[in-house]
N, C-alpha and C positions, 0 to 999 in steps of 0.2 A: 546486388539489388535483391530484395526479397519480394515475395508475392504482395505484401501490403504496399510497398512502394510502386510496384508495377500496376496495381489496381488504382492507386491515386493518379498515376499518369494516364491510364486508360480512361478514367472517369473525369479527367480534366480538373482534378482537385490538387494540383501541384502546390498550392499555397500551404497544404498540410504536410508536405514532405519534411520540413525542419522538425516538426513535432515527432514525426515517425522516426526520424534519425536519432532523436534523443531517446526514444523508446528502445531502439535497436542498438544502443551503445554497447550492450553486452555481446553483441554479434560483431563488434568492431566498426560499427557505423559512426561517422562523425561528420560535422560540417567542415567545409573548407577552412573557415577561419580558425576552428579548433586545431586542425592539422598544422596550419601556418604558425599559430602561437606555440605549439609544441616544437616545431622545427626551429623557431627562433630561440627558444629556451635551450634546445640541444645544440645550438650554434650550427645548424645544418643549412640555413638560408640567411641571406642578408636581410636585415629588418626593413630596409628601404624597398627591396623587391617584394617582400611579403606585403607591405603596405599597398603597393601598386595593385596586387591581386586580391586583396581582402574585400569582402562584401561590406562588413561593418568596420570601416577604417578608423573610427574613433578609438577602438580598442588597441590599435597599433601605433597611434601617434606618439606615445611615450617611448617607443623603441626606435623611432626614426632618427637617423644621424644626419641625413642630408635634408635640410629643411626646405630645399627647393621643390621637393616632391609634395609638400603640404599645400593645401589650398591657400589662396591669398588671404592674408589677415591672420594666419595661424603661426607666424614666426614668433620667436621668443621676445622680440622687441615690441613694446607697446606702440600702438598707432598714435601718430601725432594728434594733438588736440586741434580742433577746428578753430580758425580765427573768428573773433566776434564780428558780427555784422556792423558796418558803419552806421552812424546815426542817419535818420531819414533826411534826405536832402544834402548830405555831405558828399562832396566830390562830384557833384553833378555839373559843375561849371556855371551854374546860375547863382547869382548873388541876390539874396532877398532884401538887401538894404536899399 
């Protein structure tokens, strides 16, 4: 941590930390997601584990091998189409004749 990050924390401006980390990249600063993506590329971590710890999980979805870790509706299979609604009065048990 450098003085700029410390000052952001002291002044409760933590929302600005990601931008400061980008600025401090030459000092070795990086976001957790950047480190996780690099570790996946280097085959140091399991992509499914990286997905679980990621902040912006969208970036990690393409690496996931265990689709059960993905949110509902994110599986490779398309969702089934909804059945059309029956005509009004159909199946109510009343006969209009």
